[in-house]
Steps between C-alpha positions, in 0.01 A plus 500: 500500500507132570634307798872451446520152654499243223358165604464335159781252560271302731212472252594165340556327833180653643288385207633143527447498878144626462419228248639237736310641796160494337538202272594204715159433656286570196415133454289432805176332407174481687451226756129560499233673298537876455268723692322775315581861568260717690300766330502853625245566766256785481443479874790679663435365851472133402630234736824324416452133418606270787800275471448128428341323795736203460784697662519495879416836659693651787398807697803697606455811714182599325631407154389191312771316309504191284753239608617239250582204722426577866786277621746754633551591866341770713641839609415771753501868409745690721290816478138395558550147632284338235567135415478389138652291225868590469508532120209744507704735717681808371874525422767236459538454873122447549503702822193711422155409373471805273673805359309709753640311801852510358481874460335555836774299673768691317333835549537468877832321536682704237324833524787701642758375250306615198386843613779655296356349183146611557541877497204590280162642597332223694130437441273391779252249369495166678500201266249225510669193639441131477473425868521696826808424706502352852616727781798273563625551145465875529685516829778286354524730201520802727775337707700433187451859390634623837803269467568637153490858628746418780734322258502790258562751775843339546591529133538796268182671391338400173588691185227757442363587160676833514830314548471310171666637188491323166830666410683380808338157471618458139845651552590303809401168342585565132141419400359548151149636452255403224491772231193718466436352155401168668186667638276611213218598737721729713565868431743542210504123451434530127695822437808470722726513200879474519550643847813330631837561660690816392181689413538860623235698687469832680430467873504723808850568634496410870873567543458873496480780760287737290162593652315437172435169329761432234564209265788302355544221250530138613544168322326171571749259657251219566134445421260301720143521373393862526790576735834627371833535678629840386845658510557871450694588184861572587537244778654246261558181702422664838179345636492690829197711403313243288131495575186305407187663363188403309567585137129583454506751782410865451857622560658292219531677166666450161820691425402844371204544734681751720593718201144492373355569847748763612631283785867533604750218449752509787777242548510321839710674764724193545639527143469873425880533509562233232426718197502869425290473186201277587315593184777354283512195726128433456511552124779244475336245729150529361586483132348176372346409834143381544236669712129457573250579222373858528143377561603244763320666791187538287505130415542414867199713589287351221592144593379566855150598396259218585156457341341347810351762733344491846127414511522266200314169544659168404444128547780341706562156647332444836792455737291278730370276219738459209229355278301823464536872440353805670452865418765731642572872484837653415595685817848619399760458223874497576740430217233302316421289807138515611359487848155351443231511768219247471175679430324372811775617736347789692818594687718448191735258675406190299749560221718330241822619332598422140647663192270652241618235251440211741309200361294505821294809407242539224236736370149497646303216338803284423401216732155465354633514144730199544301297757721574803350498847419845634388627841218746457530811711235595750535851364240521224581854390836653417622750754532856382825557315569132432514395135589186305854480370512501117574144378787610273714598803548141614780269389407312185523122482590317183204381296470121477304260282292265712318342204764237430700291743472670835528451873240277663385451854708243684818553300821506704773761492754675723422840647641759739295481817363852576486403869867400500688679225823311568338178382403360159237236563308216341174659387175429318280705270170518685301718266543650152372855472457726197771709333775252592466517879534187714409416861777292654533309826809364679475122530465364852419827677181632342203609705198279431296792369776624271533830686878490457501443126678780320480649154787502249482584133603230254800712400603566859870451574399344836377171355721234343462168321548171680872434544614864492649486849677169445667616179610831651611345832239684707351329803138413420267501798294176490139482616465532876491151651635326190735233632637337186824695489698605310205638306470369142254662262449184297394299805285782636311542174433129484387482862264796469374407153597844373667651197761772476402825336656509150838675498416698188231694687745664740673835455851433367599864434821596676591866457857623502441643845858591596494364855805315633550296815621720784341822380342726761156653472198613699223242513152475649463238770190342348415338832460857633444696178524840659872443570774570246830346613869486418538181296730287281449281193640162608387276216370538142303228319407641159266785594455387859701680770571384853483810721679496836427764765833613640553409863227235502517126469470326163169340594339842445629536144234549234470391137414804288472559126769717338229744383319515832379854588607424860873531420673840489847645441724605787391852598134458398371557855705818536382626161130437565487571872412142592626341823797266447546211745875450566667161547439332834760629747781284633320435829201371308718279280672354804163435655387326185803275475486411866133413501428370153603148604240509774235745383332528162436871493294674233631815333155646440462666836184687581490869588378598845307826488617850423795495741768261610368326810668505833517172693210617716286576194583162353413327826165679512422396145605143557278474808211687342199276450528269799135554559417244229632182659828325561473301177388795290753763614513793256755482221766763465528438126473831319534607140634797311223452248726331248660200662168329570458447131750219542339350808261214440177589669178318551220633276 
């Protein structure tokens, strides 16, 4: 059965809009000679070519950045006290010298207000940080943390995870959830069929005083992802006993299951008096009605079988150096999401979370085959029980023809910044690899050794031709330190002597994905990829979705592809047993709105050990390490093993 929602009426408009979006800037010509593309390297640990020496170099908190003009003012980091060029600083307000300092500042001053959101199993590994913090900064952070605790003690307690219900959340706000058919990678995503309102099912009867478990028939009143609002047959317009349940749950059955299984059908106690002949009532009501397919539960079970198994070895991006990969071991699999532990991690805390279809993981040998940088492991022999993942299990990329007109080093484009997923930035192709893969750098903020270059495939939905943002009214982030604003591509290409990558080389496919603005879903916070959060689609540009995390400020929104394996239907966490992060509670939202004008907080907070810390424990950690020196003071920056992938770190 096919999805009943017909979206064909938008096809003509969408095709015209796509042609406009990719066609306007196809005429850019070179302002200088083309540079030749790089050949694949057989040496997996080769050094990245340095940036042109003609650009001024600025050292910022251990990181080396190129700075186009060097004329802007100076700024002081409010976390570590470092002084540097203002435009080389992080965030729009330029209050911190790096992502790390922004998060460290926020982690202390906002810790109490976000505890409700971070309810999952907290890892313990401390992250590498860019610079150790002075004692003064740590004491100030601790004081702010104490003030936050006192402030919250006067207000209502934060909403706990147990207090969040998708059903109540949707009902009380009249929200609409994205249908399961939008998520082809999720269980039942390709075989959901025509499950919709008025479909009848057999469910446990909770309005009954019998000591044994009995069932009754209910109809779907509203569907929200996997979750359905059900009403017992016979209640007509009475919604007093309506209830939400996961339609893929083990207690949901097609009509006829009770008869085949010998289970009793007993009408709810509240309406037992309404009819004397319930059998005749059911025959009349169920004639012509739809129910679940008889093999529905079997399909659910089969769609939740995952080919990746613990102890499999993969190559995955190095979260401390974006430009290279490392070997990691599959530690666990939950709903198709993998917890990967880097092979050299003896205590198994150096981990990384991603979906099994993520473009960030590959088979063993992939890096060498395409010329991508790779960190060799100190472990020369596989540990007992570990084995290489079969290559056919990984997501396939579209084959491309690189023999004709193709991408070249130095070409300009627009790309989603993996260090700031809310931004689409001016970017440059830094290296052309084999099989259609490209190494890309964000203009104006690249490390001199290229350690923060990142790899996208030529068909990736995260790269766009020059002018894409302007045409689609998206704010384009100009190179850091670029002062000729508003940014104009034509002027920038002329000034840098560059050419735009040909529009025809980009992926123009836009599937009929079914998403609509305002739809609810569960989405991975890619800045902390172990977290799956309550989220909303707030904008749609062709196949590009703007994902907003409910209860958080818009600055933490993320651009995500409509076919991303990091998006899930409402109820996915409940179905798979994954931890769902609820919206930020009201106290946290009030704290955000009251402080956002003064403080640039970062959403990607760091976990602090296995347990929530008391103020005394926090103080001890903040003051730990004074034996170094006043200027060195130990940093309290810690990582959950995933977030540090998005923190620029010195090689």
